[in-house]
N, C-alpha and C positions, 0 to 999 in steps of 0.2 A: 515648744511644750507650753500647752497651756494649762494653767492652772486655775481650779475654781475653789474658793476659799469662801465656805458657809457659815456665816454666823447664826446658829439657830438652834432653839434649845427643845422642839417639838420633833417628835420623831415622824410624824405622819407628814410634816413639812418637809422634813429632810430627804423622806424617801421620795416625795413628790418632785422634790427638785434635782435630787439623781437620775430620775424617770426621764425627765426633760434634757438634761445635760446630755445623757446617752442616746436619746432618740435624735437630738440637734448633730453631736458630734459624730454620729454615726453615718452622717451623709459624706463625710472628708476622711483622709488619711491621716490629719494631725493628730499628733500625740497629743493626750491631758491625763490629768489627775483633778481626783476630788478629794478635798480636806474637809472635816466636820469639825466644827469648834460649837460648842454647846453651853459654856460662858466664858468671860472675861479673865485671863490668866497673863501674868507677864512672860509665860512661853508663848501664847501667842502673837503677842505683840514683837516677842522677837523672831518668831517665825515670819510673819510679816515682814519683818525688817531685812531678812537674808534671803527670801526667796527670790530665785531668779524666773526668768522668761517672760511670757505675756499672763497676767493676772488678772481675772475676774472675782470679784467680792462681791457675794449677794449677804448682805446684812438686815437683820431684823430690828426692829426697833427696840422691842421689849426681850434684852435677853438677861440672864442673872449677873449682875457684877459692872454691866455697861451699855449703854444705849448703843446701837447700831451708828447712831448719828454720831456720837461721842467716838466710837469705834474710826468712824470715816473720817473726824478731823485729825486724828491721831495718823490715819495713813496718809493723809495729804500733808502732812508735817514734814514727811521725808521720801515720799512717792508723788511726782506732781507729771508724770510721762503718760503717753499714750497707752504705753504697757501694762497699765493698771487703771482698770475701769469698775467702777460702783455702780451698782445698783440698789437702792433700799426698798425694803419691804416691810408692809405695815399691816396692821389690823385695824387701823385708825385712819377713815377716810375723811374726817373733819378738821384736819390738821393741815396747815398750807406749808408747803414745802420749797415755793419756787425761790423764794432767799438763797436759798441751799446750791440750788444747780451751778450756779457759776462759781460761787465760793468754794465749793466742795468737788468740782467737776465729775458732776452725777450723769450716768446714762439716763437713768429714770427712777420714780417713785412708782411700786406696784400695790395695790392692794390685797391682801390676803384672800379676799372672799368676794372679788370682782373680777373673774375670768383671769384666775390668776395663770395657769400655764400658758393661753395664748399670750398674754402681756409678757410672760417671761420668755417665749419664744422669738418675739418681737426685739425685745432687749439684747439678746443673745444675737439675732441678725443685725442689730445694729454695731455691737461689739465686734463680732466678726469682721465687719466691713471696715471699722477702726484699724484693726489689727493687721489687714491686709490691703491698707490705703496705699502702701507703695508698689505694687503688684502692677505690672504694666503687662500687656501683650505688644511685641514687638517685631516689626520687620521690615523689610527695606523695600523700595516701591521706586524704580527709576533710580534716582542719584540721591533720594531721601530716605532718612531712617523715622518711621511712623511709630509711636509710642502711644498706646490709649490704654487708660487705666482699667481694670476688671472692674471696677464700680460704674465706669461708663458705659459698658457693653450691656445691650438690650438682649441681642440674639445674635447667632452668626448663621448664614443660611446658603446652601449651596444656588447657584445661580443655574436655572433650567436649561440656556441654552448657550453658556458660555462655560468653560473650563475653569471657573473662578468661587471665592466665596463674596458674599457681600457682611460686612461687619457694622450691625445698626446701634447707634447711640442716640440720645435725645435730639441730637443738632446736626448728625453728619452722618453718612453713610461712607465706609470705605471698602473700596476692592482689594482682597488679598488673592495672590495668585498661588495658592496651594489646594490642599483638601482638608475634608472634616476629619480623618483619621490624624492629621498632623495635629490641627486646632485641638480636637479630644484628647490627645496624649498630654497638651500644655496645660489643659484646665482640669486634667481628671479629677487632680487632688483637691480644690476647691468646691467647698461645700454648694457654692451659689448655682454651679452649672450644673445643667441636664440636657442629655441627649433625647429630645423629643422624637426624633425623625432620623433615618440614616442620614439626613441631608441637613439636619438644625441640632443647633445647640443653643437655649435658652439661658439667661441669667432669672432664675427661679425668685430672687428677691425684687425683682423688677416687674414680675406681672401684676396686674392689675385686674382683670378679669379673664375666664375662659368660658368660651361657647362651645360646649362639648358637641353639640347637635350639626354645628356646620363642618368640621371643627375649626374652631380659632382662638390663637392666643393674643391677648391687648397686653400693650405696654404703654400705657397710656394713649397716647394717639399714634403709634406704630402699631403693627401687629403681623401676625405669619400665622398662615394655614397649615404648618408644617406640624401635625400632630397625629402620631400613627396610633392605631387602637389599641395595641399592645402597650403603648406607653402611656397612654389617656390615665389609666387606673392609679399608676405609680406617681403621674405628675398632681393630678388631683389630691393624694394624701399629701404629698410634700406641699402644696399649697394650703391645704385643709390646716394642715398643723401648723402653719406660719400665720394663719387668720386671714389668709384673701378672700377675695370675693369670686362668687363663682356666679353664671347662669348656665345651667345644665339641661 
């Protein structure tokens, strides 16, 4: 269960955060709940102390009773694990927050008035990767067990000439004796992965550029041509939501 704890007293922004969270979490089958708090109370602190699962705190700087930064300090007094991730949201762009990053283990500081929605999506993507950093794609090759972290996978593509798949990472290509349906079943509940073609699955978090006229999907220095016409629009929407770069 992923819990989103929103500390914000303006209704407009509460609705905006809800919309972003629903849009982002709609890509996976992970269960989640959203909790809203519009002011600081002892009940809020008690709730934060006792809530279990993986927790995302979206804390506004200016809230009745206590600053979001002060609440973040209290959270870190008793919660300093990877399962508790903090994002500070503020209307003040002139304040310097760098000193707080390391001390309070924050993911990001986001301005309310400077591309709030795409910035929040990028923060949620980073948090999702942190929460799922212990996931591996594992398989046996000859006498070895290969384990590839999900975060390292760029794309998985069927070889045209052989009955096998290639799993591409930044530094290596792995050969896997299996079919794309098996891999799709393993990855289907993870928000990062999307099937762009009957013979290809990509990690959308790793896409750096798409050229839709060729078509070609770039992952830094690596790329794949496997983008079918009927999947293109959906992939475009996924990447535009996440703030990626396009050449169409």
